[in-house]
ZAMARDO-151664 format. One line per field, with one value per atom (N, C-alpha, C): residue in one letter; x, y, z. Coordinates in pm, 1 decimal, always signed. Layout:
ZAMARDO-151664
residu <- (A ...)
px <- (X ...)
py <- (Y ...)
pz <- (Z ...)
end
This chain:
ZAMARDO-151664
residu <- (M M M K K K L L L H H H K K K L L L I I I L L L C C C T T T L L L V V V L L L V V V L L L H H H G G G L L L V V V H H H G G G Q Q Q Y Y Y V V V V V V M M M E E E A A A R R R G G G V V V N N N F F F K K K S S S G G G Q Q Q S S S I I I A A A I I I N N N A A A E E E I I I S S S L L L K K K E E E G G G E E E R R R L L L V V V L L L I I I G G G G G G D D D G G G R R R S S S V V V T T T L L L R R R G G G P P P H H H Q Q Q G G G P P P I I I P P P G G G K K K L L L S S S S S S T T T I I I D D D P P P K K K Q Q Q V V V L L L G G G V V V L L L L L L A A A N N N R R R D D D A A A R R R T T T T T T S S S V V V G G G V V V V V V R R R A A A G G G T T T A A A S S S V V V K K K T T T P P P D D D P P P W W W A A A I I I D D D I I I S S S R R R S S S G G G P P P R R R C C C I I I R R R D D D G G G D D D S S S P P P E E E L L L W W W R R R P P P D D D S S S R R R G G G D D D L L L P P P F F F V V V I I I F F F P P P A A A D D D R R R S S S W W W R R R A A A D D D F F F R R R W W W A A A S S S G G G Q Q Q D D D R R R M M M R R R L L L P P P E E E L L L A A A R R R F F F E E E G G G V V V T T T T T T L L L L L L V V V N N N M M M D D D Q Q Q Q Q Q E E E F F F A A A L L L S S S F F F H H H R R R I I I P P P Q Q Q I I I I I I R R R D D D P P P V V V L L L L L L S S S V V V W W W M M M L L L E E E K K K G G G C C C L L L Q Q Q Q Q Q A A A D D D A A A L L L L L L R R R M M M L L L S S S Q Q Q Q Q Q L L L S S S E E E K K K T T T N N N)
px <- (-548.6 -554.5 -371.4 -264.7 -189.9 -201.8 -289.0 -325.6 -293.2 -406.3 -464.9 -319.0 -217.5 -151.4 -21.2 -15.7 +71.0 +59.9 -80.8 -100.0 -155.1 -142.6 -93.9 -11.2 +107.0 +255.3 +298.2 +250.3 +307.1 +202.6 +148.6 +69.8 +184.9 +204.0 +310.4 +369.6 +451.5 +596.8 +569.0 +448.8 +369.4 +432.6 +323.5 +307.5 +396.9 +543.6 +644.5 +774.9 +710.9 +809.6 +870.6 +838.3 +889.0 +955.6 +1091.1 +1144.2 +1124.8 +1065.1 +1053.6 +1110.9 +1162.6 +1317.3 +1333.6 +1288.3 +1227.1 +1109.5 +1125.3 +1034.7 +1020.1 +868.2 +885.3 +804.4 +879.8 +853.5 +715.6 +624.9 +486.6 +451.0 +542.6 +527.6 +649.3 +697.2 +816.8 +766.8 +851.8 +776.3 +898.8 +962.8 +1103.3 +1210.8 +1223.5 +1334.8 +1347.3 +1525.0 +1598.6 +1507.4 +1408.6 +1352.2 +1293.4 +1284.0 +1164.4 +1056.1 +912.8 +797.1 +838.7 +841.5 +870.7 +1005.1 +1051.3 +1210.3 +1199.3 +1318.9 +1326.9 +1377.1 +1354.5 +1462.2 +1456.8 +1543.8 +1604.6 +1506.2 +1487.2 +1405.4 +1518.5 +1643.6 +1654.8 +1762.4 +1726.1 +1798.2 +1767.4 +1854.4 +1880.5 +1785.0 +1702.8 +1632.3 +1666.4 +1685.9 +1712.7 +1585.4 +1506.0 +1457.1 +1420.8 +1427.5 +1429.6 +1266.6 +1285.0 +1140.1 +1034.0 +904.3 +838.4 +888.2 +975.0 +999.0 +895.5 +814.5 +745.4 +789.5 +793.5 +792.5 +726.9 +577.3 +525.8 +564.1 +585.7 +730.6 +523.0 +565.7 +454.3 +525.1 +498.6 +588.0 +471.7 +573.4 +515.4 +379.7 +376.7 +256.0 +188.7 +164.9 +30.0 -20.7 +86.6 +92.5 +159.3 +122.8 +180.7 +254.8 +393.2 +450.7 +471.4 +449.8 +440.8 +533.1 +653.3 +789.1 +753.4 +737.2 +789.6 +918.4 +978.1 +1029.1 +1000.4 +1142.7 +1228.6 +1240.6 +1315.6 +1369.0 +1512.6 +1565.4 +1666.4 +1659.9 +1717.5 +1690.9 +1656.8 +1603.6 +1535.6 +1427.2 +1321.8 +1192.0 +1125.7 +1034.6 +959.5 +905.9 +820.4 +741.8 +864.8 +802.3 +883.5 +840.8 +917.5 +838.7 +893.9 +808.1 +818.1 +889.1 +1004.3 +1091.6 +1017.7 +872.0 +810.0 +674.8 +631.4 +450.8 +367.8 +251.5 +184.5 +90.1 +18.0 -80.5 -220.7 -252.3 -422.9 -383.8 -284.7 -268.9 -264.3 -226.0 -155.4 -279.1 -398.8 -469.6 -626.5 -620.4 -678.7 -599.6 -526.0 -483.7 -549.4 -507.9 -565.8 -709.4 -793.5 -934.5 -980.0 -957.5 -992.7 -927.9 -853.9 -796.3 -923.9 -935.5 -1083.7 -1171.9 -1220.1 -1337.1 -1349.4 -1219.8 -1232.9 -1235.2 -1211.1 -1227.1 -1337.6 -1395.5 -1530.8 -1659.8 -1650.3 -1753.0 -1739.5 -1659.7 -1642.3 -1732.6 -1747.6 -1948.3 -1873.3 -1825.2 -1783.7 -1759.7 -1714.0 -1719.1 -1868.4 -1974.2 -2097.2 -2165.8 -2193.7 -2252.7 -2235.4 -2125.8 -2044.9 -2128.5 -2184.2 -2172.2 -2068.2 -1935.9 -1831.6 -1846.7 -1834.4 -1804.7 -1881.3 -2044.6 -2153.5 -2125.9 -2030.3 -2038.2 -1861.0 -1924.6 -1834.7 -1742.3 -1602.5 -1564.0 -1518.9 -1503.3 -1457.9 -1310.0 -1279.6 -1127.0 -988.8 -948.5 -832.8 -825.9 -841.3 -770.3 -898.2 -1007.0 -1118.9 -1137.2 -1162.7 -1199.3 -1338.9 -1403.5 -1549.2 -1565.7 -1634.1 -1658.3 -1799.3 -1864.6 -2010.0 -2004.0 -1928.5 -1877.7 -1785.4 -1783.1 -1633.6 -1589.6 -1431.1 -1350.1 -1162.9 -1143.7 -1015.9 -948.4 -890.3 -892.9 -692.4 -688.7 -557.9 -499.7 -373.3 -339.8 -170.4 -143.7 +29.7 +60.9 +145.7 +247.2 +261.7 +235.2 +267.6 +166.8 +47.2 -49.7 -149.5 -242.9 -375.9 -459.8 -621.4 -689.2 -786.2 -785.7 -931.7 -1081.5 -1189.0 -1298.0 -1427.3 -1474.4 -1542.0 -1697.8 -1853.4 -1949.8 -1977.4 -2071.7 -2131.4 -2274.7 -2325.5 -2468.7 -2383.7 -2443.5 -2387.8 -2486.0 -2652.6 -2745.8 -2774.0 -2802.4 -2811.9 -2690.9 -2693.0 -2564.3 -2614.1 -2495.9 -2448.7 -2343.8 -2366.1 -2253.1 -2173.2 -2050.5 -2004.7 -1854.9 -1822.7 -1722.1 -1644.5 -1504.8 -1429.7 -1317.9 -1332.4 -1233.6 -1154.8 -1043.5 -950.0 -972.8 -942.1 -1021.2 -997.8 -931.6 -973.4 -1013.4 -1056.5 -1186.1 -1110.6 -972.6 -882.2 -941.7 -972.0 -972.1 -1108.0 -1170.2 -1247.8 -1265.6 -1265.5 -1240.6 -1365.1 -1470.5 -1598.3 -1559.8 -1652.7 -1697.3 -1838.1 -1806.9 -1948.3 -1946.8 -2061.5 -2052.0 -2170.9 -2106.6 -2205.5 -2296.2 -2409.3 -2542.5 -2438.3 -2474.6 -2384.8 -2198.3 -2185.0 -1989.5 -2011.8 -1893.1 -1891.5 -1722.6 -1649.2 -1530.2 -1456.3 -1374.8 -1309.0 -1158.0 -1088.9 -943.3 -933.9 -879.9 -890.7 -786.6 -768.7 -650.7 -581.9 -450.9 -333.2 -392.1 -382.6 -395.1 -306.0 -232.2 -90.0 -161.2 -217.5 -286.8 -367.1 -333.6 -406.9 -260.3 -89.3 -32.2 -3.1 +26.3 +56.8 -41.4 -177.8 -322.4 -355.9 -385.7 -422.5 -609.8 -661.1 -785.0 -870.6 -975.1 -1084.0 -1238.2 -1262.4 -1394.3 -1492.2 -1576.5 -1674.6 -1803.8 -1823.0 -1986.6 -2050.9 -2131.6 -2235.6 -2334.7 -2492.2 -2616.4 -2670.8 -2565.5 -2638.0 -2586.5 -2472.0 -2404.2 -2263.2 -2199.9 -2047.8 -1998.9 -1920.3 -1816.7 -1681.8 -1573.4 -1439.9 -1362.4 -1282.4 -1178.2 -1021.1 -1022.7 -849.1 -767.2 -668.3 -561.0 -430.4 -422.5 -274.4 -245.4 -112.4 -10.3 +97.7 +86.8 +168.7 +311.5 +396.8 +519.8 +507.7 +534.5 +515.2 +599.1 +718.9 +823.0 +714.9 +618.5 +545.6 +416.8 +457.9 +385.5 +337.6 +372.8 +312.7 +188.8 +124.2 -31.4 -92.6 -11.7 +19.0 +43.0 +124.5 +167.9 +63.2 +17.5 -84.1 -204.5 -246.7 -396.4 -381.9 -223.2 -255.4 -246.1 -124.8 -109.3 -256.5 -358.6 -464.5 -545.3 -541.2 -618.1 -574.7 -432.2 -414.6 -416.7 -428.0 -475.1 -597.9 -662.3 -849.4 -891.0 -842.9 -896.2 -941.1 -1093.5 -1109.8 -1215.6 -1237.5 -1331.1 -1209.3 -1106.0 -986.9 -948.3 -902.6 -800.7 -932.2 -1054.2 -1165.7 -1128.4 -1160.3 -1150.7 -981.8 -891.9 -793.1 -822.5 -842.8 -891.2 -954.9 -1071.5 -1135.9 -1102.6 -992.0 -910.2 -819.0 -768.4 -633.0 -749.9 -806.0 -897.6 -930.8 -974.9 -1032.3 -871.7 -761.2 -658.0 -619.4 -612.9 -607.2 -672.1 -831.2 -855.9 -855.3 -880.7 -783.2 -667.7 -626.6 -472.0 -517.6 -537.4 -579.6 -635.0 -760.9 -875.5 -806.6)
py <- (-704.4 -629.7 -551.6 -554.6 -511.0 -330.7 -286.9 -149.0 -164.9 -251.1 -274.7 -319.1 -365.1 -438.7 -311.4 -197.1 -109.3 -46.2 -13.9 +93.5 -4.5 -89.1 -137.2 -195.4 -194.2 -232.4 -15.2 +52.9 +173.6 +239.0 +153.2 +225.2 +132.2 +21.1 -47.3 -3.7 +12.7 +158.2 +288.7 +352.2 +476.9 +402.7 +348.9 +320.8 +312.8 +244.6 +202.5 +330.6 +446.7 +535.8 +581.5 +535.0 +584.1 +708.2 +753.1 +877.3 +908.0 +1042.1 +1066.5 +1238.0 +1230.0 +1334.3 +1370.2 +1380.3 +1449.1 +1479.4 +1572.7 +1654.3 +1542.0 +1557.2 +1509.0 +1659.9 +1578.4 +1743.7 +1690.4 +1783.1 +1814.1 +1813.0 +1962.6 +2085.6 +2151.8 +2196.5 +2279.1 +2382.5 +2493.3 +2607.2 +2694.4 +2628.6 +2764.0 +2725.2 +2597.9 +2576.3 +2429.5 +2396.5 +2313.5 +2167.7 +2119.0 +1991.3 +1934.1 +1821.8 +1727.7 +1686.3 +1632.8 +1603.0 +1461.5 +1423.1 +1333.3 +1293.9 +1410.9 +1387.4 +1443.0 +1394.8 +1390.4 +1493.6 +1569.1 +1699.9 +1712.9 +1699.8 +1685.1 +1782.8 +1787.1 +1872.8 +1959.2 +1935.5 +2081.1 +2164.3 +2114.7 +2156.0 +2322.7 +2363.8 +2546.6 +2551.6 +2626.6 +2633.6 +2785.1 +2789.6 +2913.9 +2924.6 +3034.3 +3007.8 +3183.1 +3217.2 +3361.8 +3425.0 +3525.7 +3521.4 +3509.6 +3443.9 +3371.8 +3251.0 +3149.3 +3068.2 +2983.7 +2857.4 +2785.4 +2704.6 +2625.9 +2475.3 +2427.1 +2314.8 +2263.9 +2110.7 +2118.9 +1975.8 +1941.2 +1794.5 +1728.9 +1696.2 +1648.2 +1585.4 +1452.7 +1381.1 +1290.5 +1287.8 +1446.5 +1432.3 +1459.3 +1515.9 +1520.1 +1644.5 +1721.8 +1878.6 +1913.2 +2027.0 +2003.5 +2172.8 +2220.1 +2354.8 +2372.5 +2572.4 +2594.9 +2711.3 +2723.7 +2862.2 +2889.1 +3038.1 +3113.3 +3241.2 +3214.8 +3317.1 +3463.2 +3507.1 +3534.8 +3453.4 +3357.8 +3262.9 +3225.8 +3233.0 +3132.7 +3157.5 +2978.3 +2951.9 +2838.6 +2780.6 +2624.2 +2663.9 +2508.8 +2530.5 +2548.4 +2672.0 +2728.1 +2615.8 +2652.3 +2520.2 +2398.1 +2353.9 +2173.3 +2082.9 +2036.3 +1881.7 +1786.7 +1703.7 +1606.0 +1483.5 +1453.0 +1306.1 +1226.0 +1205.9 +1124.4 +1132.1 +1077.6 +1052.5 +954.2 +1046.2 +1006.2 +972.5 +866.8 +796.9 +868.9 +897.2 +946.6 +1078.9 +1170.3 +1274.1 +1348.1 +1241.3 +1252.1 +1254.3 +1124.1 +1100.5 +1234.6 +1271.2 +1382.8 +1529.6 +1577.5 +1680.1 +1641.4 +1494.4 +1488.6 +1512.6 +1453.2 +1431.6 +1589.8 +1668.0 +1837.0 +1884.2 +1835.8 +1879.5 +1856.9 +1764.9 +1651.8 +1799.0 +1739.4 +1828.7 +1968.8 +2020.4 +2222.9 +2216.1 +2091.6 +2113.1 +2047.0 +1989.0 +1900.3 +1996.7 +2093.2 +2196.1 +2307.2 +2329.6 +2468.6 +2445.4 +2545.5 +2590.6 +2487.4 +2544.5 +2437.9 +2290.9 +2228.5 +2100.0 +2060.1 +2106.0 +2122.5 +2053.8 +2193.7 +2231.1 +2116.1 +2065.3 +1974.6 +1858.5 +1766.1 +1692.7 +1632.6 +1651.2 +1553.2 +1454.9 +1523.0 +1477.1 +1363.1 +1369.8 +1280.7 +1134.5 +1149.3 +1033.7 +950.0 +802.9 +725.1 +658.3 +639.2 +511.0 +423.7 +306.6 +163.1 +189.7 +280.7 +284.2 +391.2 +456.4 +533.0 +556.7 +466.9 +458.9 +464.7 +435.5 +454.4 +626.6 +606.5 +724.4 +702.0 +806.9 +816.3 +925.7 +873.0 +942.9 +994.0 +1054.5 +1043.1 +1222.9 +1245.0 +1436.3 +1457.0 +1583.6 +1693.1 +1713.9 +1695.0 +1774.9 +1701.9 +1711.7 +1664.2 +1536.9 +1452.5 +1299.2 +1241.4 +1148.1 +1147.7 +1052.7 +1045.4 +849.8 +808.2 +752.2 +733.0 +738.9 +813.1 +821.2 +713.7 +699.3 +580.8 +505.0 +507.6 +437.0 +472.2 +375.9 +430.2 +454.6 +505.7 +566.5 +419.2 +355.2 +266.3 +327.8 +337.3 +409.5 +376.7 +414.2 +371.8 +466.7 +383.0 +447.7 +413.7 +497.3 +451.3 +377.7 +399.4 +342.5 +206.9 +82.5 -7.6 -65.3 -12.7 -48.9 -38.7 -110.9 -71.5 -80.4 -107.6 -78.6 +34.5 +77.0 +241.3 +312.0 +396.5 +427.9 +521.5 +547.1 +685.2 +736.0 +845.5 +889.1 +978.6 +962.0 +1034.0 +1132.3 +1241.2 +1379.9 +1390.9 +1434.7 +1586.6 +1686.9 +1748.5 +1899.9 +1988.2 +1938.6 +2010.7 +1975.6 +1833.9 +1745.3 +1698.7 +1696.1 +1662.3 +1534.1 +1437.6 +1287.1 +1239.8 +1149.7 +1101.1 +947.1 +873.8 +762.6 +693.4 +598.2 +526.2 +399.5 +419.8 +260.1 +241.9 +150.7 +88.8 +5.4 +87.8 -8.0 -124.3 -227.2 -393.1 -319.9 -430.0 -412.4 -469.5 -398.9 -472.3 -427.6 -361.1 -315.2 -168.8 -197.4 -24.9 +20.2 -93.9 -101.5 -65.8 +14.3 +8.8 +24.1 -49.8 +10.9 +84.3 +203.3 +255.0 +244.8 +163.4 +102.8 +191.6 +114.9 +210.5 +257.7 +404.2 +522.8 +586.5 +599.7 +680.6 +854.9 +839.6 +972.1 +1013.6 +942.3 +1035.2 +1063.4 +1023.3 +1065.7 +1171.6 +1281.0 +1399.5 +1442.2 +1446.7 +1465.9 +1518.4 +1600.9 +1649.9 +1646.7 +1672.0 +1703.5 +1576.5 +1524.9 +1468.8 +1483.8 +1485.0 +1519.9 +1367.5 +1346.8 +1241.5 +1266.8 +1227.8 +1239.0 +1139.6 +1103.9 +1023.1 +1023.4 +958.0 +980.0 +1138.1 +1170.8 +1311.2 +1386.9 +1400.3 +1478.8 +1506.7 +1571.9 +1624.6 +1626.0 +1630.0 +1605.3 +1590.3 +1726.8 +1743.1 +1678.1 +1580.7 +1524.9 +1606.2 +1673.9 +1700.5 +1587.2 +1581.0 +1475.0 +1490.2 +1510.8 +1502.6 +1363.4 +1381.4 +1224.0 +1237.1 +1148.1 +1107.2 +1010.3 +1059.2 +999.3 +855.2 +745.1 +595.2 +597.7 +679.7 +634.1 +667.7 +741.1 +782.3 +683.7 +589.5 +485.6 +506.4 +587.3 +626.2 +686.9 +580.6 +627.4 +763.2 +839.8 +987.5 +1061.3 +1046.6 +1127.4 +1145.9 +1041.6 +967.4 +1082.9 +1030.3 +1134.3 +1267.7 +1345.1 +1472.7 +1541.5 +1503.3 +1496.6 +1503.8 +1412.9 +1379.2 +1528.2 +1539.1 +1664.6 +1766.8 +1789.9 +1920.7 +1968.5 +1819.0 +1833.7 +1770.5 +1782.0 +1851.8 +1706.0 +1565.3 +1475.3 +1399.8 +1477.8 +1451.3 +1328.6 +1259.9 +1131.7 +1019.9 +1015.1 +983.5 +922.3 +1109.0 +1108.9 +1055.7 +1086.8 +1077.6 +889.8 +799.3 +619.3 +615.7 +682.6 +611.1 +671.0 +782.9 +813.0 +696.3 +668.5 +580.7 +401.5 +429.7 +287.1 +298.4 +423.4 +412.5 +428.3 +545.4 +500.2 +341.8 +290.1 +127.1 +80.3 +73.3 +17.4 +8.8 +168.2 +229.0 +155.6 +148.5 +144.8 -7.2 -98.3 -253.9 -262.9 -171.2 -179.0 -183.1 -50.7 -0.7 -49.6 -97.8 -176.0 -305.1)
pz <- (+3120.9 +3022.2 +3055.6 +2918.9 +2989.3 +3084.7 +3020.9 +3063.2 +3254.4 +3273.8 +3423.1 +3449.9 +3408.8 +3499.6 +3484.2 +3368.2 +3388.0 +3499.4 +3505.2 +3617.8 +3776.6 +3780.6 +3914.2 +3971.0 +3873.5 +3883.6 +3928.0 +3869.5 +3900.6 +3967.0 +4081.9 +4196.1 +4286.3 +4318.6 +4370.5 +4400.8 +4294.1 +4292.6 +4382.0 +4355.4 +4458.1 +4568.0 +4610.6 +4723.5 +4821.4 +4788.8 +4833.7 +4791.4 +4796.0 +4767.3 +4678.0 +4536.7 +4406.5 +4471.9 +4371.2 +4390.2 +4210.2 +4213.3 +4084.5 +4077.6 +4037.9 +4033.0 +3919.8 +3789.5 +3677.1 +3623.7 +3551.8 +3474.8 +3297.5 +3264.2 +3139.5 +3091.5 +2928.8 +2864.7 +2805.5 +2778.3 +2675.0 +2612.4 +2618.0 +2469.5 +2454.8 +2365.0 +2336.8 +2232.5 +2285.4 +2137.2 +2101.6 +2013.5 +2000.3 +2076.7 +2153.2 +2228.3 +2232.4 +2236.7 +2154.2 +2268.9 +2319.7 +2410.1 +2309.0 +2343.6 +2264.8 +2315.5 +2302.0 +2353.5 +2374.5 +2535.4 +2601.6 +2693.2 +2653.4 +2747.8 +2908.9 +2930.5 +3076.0 +3107.2 +3213.5 +3269.0 +3401.1 +3444.5 +3603.5 +3647.1 +3778.2 +3849.0 +3931.3 +3924.5 +3983.2 +3857.2 +3700.9 +3620.8 +3533.4 +3517.8 +3544.2 +3307.4 +3308.1 +3190.9 +3187.3 +3038.4 +2943.3 +2848.2 +2853.7 +2746.1 +2688.3 +2581.4 +2552.4 +2516.0 +2452.7 +2428.4 +2295.8 +2346.4 +2277.3 +2318.6 +2311.0 +2351.2 +2476.5 +2473.8 +2556.5 +2579.5 +2757.8 +2796.1 +2890.4 +2839.1 +2950.5 +2972.9 +3122.7 +3204.9 +3253.9 +3291.1 +3388.4 +3478.7 +3608.6 +3707.0 +3750.6 +3807.0 +3940.7 +4002.8 +4029.4 +4153.8 +4074.4 +3948.9 +3898.4 +3829.0 +3841.3 +3840.9 +3682.3 +3632.5 +3520.9 +3567.9 +3454.8 +3489.0 +3334.2 +3319.0 +3218.0 +3225.0 +3136.3 +3177.8 +2992.2 +3018.9 +2886.7 +2917.8 +2833.3 +2779.1 +2837.0 +2851.5 +2930.6 +3036.4 +3071.3 +3145.9 +3184.0 +3304.2 +3303.5 +3456.0 +3493.5 +3568.9 +3642.4 +3741.7 +3752.6 +3769.5 +3783.7 +3757.2 +3844.0 +3861.4 +3945.5 +4031.6 +4147.2 +4265.9 +4302.2 +4342.8 +4413.3 +4412.5 +4309.0 +4307.2 +4442.5 +4523.2 +4575.6 +4560.3 +4644.3 +4573.0 +4634.2 +4684.9 +4733.2 +4709.7 +4646.5 +4600.8 +4626.1 +4729.4 +4767.0 +4664.3 +4650.2 +4585.7 +4530.0 +4645.7 +4709.0 +4645.7 +4705.9 +4675.8 +4545.7 +4441.2 +4341.1 +4249.3 +4312.8 +4257.9 +4233.7 +4385.2 +4387.7 +4295.5 +4307.6 +4166.8 +4024.8 +4019.1 +3862.6 +3857.7 +3976.3 +3958.9 +3977.0 +4079.2 +4064.3 +3955.2 +3835.2 +3745.6 +3652.8 +3675.9 +3589.0 +3540.1 +3727.6 +3748.3 +3689.4 +3727.9 +3675.3 +3513.7 +3440.1 +3274.4 +3231.3 +3288.0 +3285.0 +3318.4 +3353.2 +3459.4 +3389.0 +3265.1 +3143.8 +3087.8 +3029.8 +2924.3 +2817.5 +2741.5 +2644.8 +2675.1 +2754.2 +2780.0 +2801.3 +2892.8 +2895.0 +2780.5 +2742.9 +2590.3 +2466.0 +2457.1 +2399.6 +2439.4 +2563.0 +2619.9 +2636.6 +2631.3 +2623.3 +2777.0 +2864.8 +2981.2 +3032.8 +2989.1 +3030.1 +2946.8 +2842.6 +2753.6 +2843.3 +2866.2 +2912.2 +2776.9 +2772.5 +2652.2 +2749.2 +2672.3 +2786.2 +2804.6 +2775.2 +2816.4 +2732.4 +2807.0 +2774.9 +2604.4 +2515.9 +2407.3 +2306.3 +2378.1 +2266.1 +2216.4 +2060.1 +2050.9 +1972.6 +2035.4 +2061.1 +1942.5 +1803.6 +1715.5 +1707.7 +1802.4 +1821.6 +1788.2 +1831.4 +1898.5 +1847.9 +1888.2 +1842.8 +1923.9 +1930.3 +2038.3 +1978.9 +2130.1 +2136.0 +2124.3 +2032.2 +2095.9 +2123.2 +2157.6 +2182.6 +2146.6 +2111.5 +2017.3 +2060.8 +2053.4 +2054.3 +1931.9 +1974.5 +1827.2 +1735.2 +1557.7 +1513.3 +1542.3 +1581.0 +1600.4 +1532.9 +1504.7 +1425.4 +1518.9 +1516.6 +1593.6 +1584.4 +1735.1 +1745.6 +1752.3 +1677.8 +1629.5 +1731.4 +1809.1 +1868.4 +1871.4 +1914.5 +1910.2 +2010.6 +2107.7 +2219.3 +2153.3 +2099.1 +2047.6 +1906.9 +1960.8 +1855.3 +1774.1 +1777.8 +1767.6 +1604.1 +1537.9 +1359.4 +1281.6 +1141.2 +1025.6 +994.1 +1048.7 +963.2 +947.9 +812.4 +736.8 +776.0 +765.0 +777.7 +722.7 +684.2 +585.9 +675.8 +682.8 +702.1 +622.6 +660.8 +540.3 +610.0 +553.1 +647.4 +650.4 +713.2 +731.0 +577.6 +516.3 +372.0 +275.0 +312.1 +225.0 +69.7 +135.0 -29.3 -73.2 +29.6 +54.6 +126.3 +77.5 +148.3 +188.8 +293.0 +331.4 +372.6 +277.4 +330.2 +442.6 +536.9 +674.7 +660.6 +725.5 +821.6 +918.3 +1023.6 +1106.4 +1126.8 +1123.7 +1141.1 +1260.7 +1213.3 +1386.5 +1498.7 +1621.3 +1713.5 +1733.8 +1617.7 +1633.1 +1732.0 +1792.0 +1863.6 +1838.5 +1807.6 +1804.9 +1643.8 +1588.9 +1476.4 +1457.2 +1418.8 +1432.0 +1258.6 +1283.1 +1156.5 +1085.2 +905.0 +822.7 +809.6 +777.3 +795.8 +673.0 +720.5 +531.6 +545.2 +464.7 +404.7 +406.8 +384.9 +383.3 +485.9 +632.9 +740.2 +821.9 +778.3 +836.6 +835.3 +936.8 +985.9 +971.9 +961.8 +987.3 +1104.8 +1160.1 +1291.4 +1320.6 +1193.7 +1206.4 +1132.8 +1194.6 +1086.8 +1110.3 +978.9 +1011.1 +1007.6 +1054.5 +1064.0 +1025.1 +943.2 +890.3 +880.6 +1058.4 +1038.4 +1106.3 +1019.7 +1051.6 +1063.9 +958.8 +902.8 +984.8 +1080.8 +1140.7 +1130.7 +1117.8 +1117.2 +1227.4 +1252.2 +1399.5 +1329.4 +1435.5 +1394.7 +1508.5 +1427.7 +1563.2 +1540.5 +1682.7 +1631.6 +1737.9 +1667.0 +1703.1 +1773.8 +1930.7 +1981.1 +1950.7 +1970.0 +1935.9 +2053.9 +2162.8 +2316.7 +2233.4 +2245.7 +2240.9 +2340.4 +2280.0 +2310.7 +2396.0 +2432.2 +2557.9 +2701.3 +2687.5 +2780.1 +2808.3 +2932.8 +2935.1 +3114.1 +3161.5 +3310.8 +3326.9 +3377.4 +3376.2 +3456.9 +3530.1 +3623.5 +3488.6 +3457.8 +3339.8 +3180.7 +3196.0 +3070.9 +3116.6 +3206.2 +3259.3 +3222.2 +3306.6 +3256.1 +3197.5 +3032.6 +2923.0 +2856.1 +2886.5 +2822.6 +2865.2 +2997.4 +3066.6 +2994.8 +2949.6 +2868.7 +2755.0 +2703.7 +2603.1 +2517.1 +2649.8 +2641.2 +2588.5 +2608.4 +2582.3 +2672.5 +2666.1 +2873.1 +2865.0 +2765.7 +2767.9 +2809.6 +2771.6 +2765.4 +2925.6 +2948.0 +3102.9 +3170.2 +3188.0 +3235.9 +3251.6 +3207.2 +3119.8 +3237.0 +3220.1 +3292.7 +3415.8 +3425.4 +3612.8 +3690.9 +3575.4 +3704.0 +3704.0 +3592.9 +3651.8 +3751.6 +3740.8 +3854.1 +3985.3 +3984.0 +4147.7 +4140.6 +4055.9 +4092.5 +4153.4 +4041.5 +4117.4 +4273.2 +4309.1 +4376.5 +4506.2 +4513.1 +4611.2 +4646.5 +4534.5 +4518.0 +4649.5 +4584.7 +4646.8 +4829.1 +4879.7 +5014.8 +5070.8 +5006.4 +5069.2 +5149.7)
end
């Protein structure tokens, strides 16, 4: 799989002392930065009252700046990255989030998706997709033929679908009405689930950055799937 090759190549570079001299913008509020934009680690940042900037570093950590702020980015981003330390930071972040009351109550942490881009529609919660991509829907239990309906939050339209017996994945077709929609309601098996979508810029390909992004947005199932792949690849490389 392409994702496996991407992860392996990234880890190989990291193991050879890849220099991460930049942060990546994950979120910008009221400030002239764009999501996915790179910022040098020694950059001077100026934020006014009410402005907010969330940055991701190659060491697996995120930094949130709130205005008023004038000066460099606080903290120190290491010039060389130890992959084991990065993975440890990511796993600690994941564990902290999955033990929260809301996640345990929803049961999200206990259901493992087959890969980071599988969108579980059998429970409510945040989901991450690449900007410009349509979601690839997934259900944990593929037994039986099962219809389901998708609505936007305002229920201004509906789209009817059906799982075939044995089918567990389905690419959501190109729906013009889905463009710009951030929340979808899924009615399936007499239950309704709310999915909130967070789009990740196509330029973000580094699996460490993807993991942090997913964790920060609450896409825990997907982040967990990516971290399992990272752990496996690192284990294979170091053994």
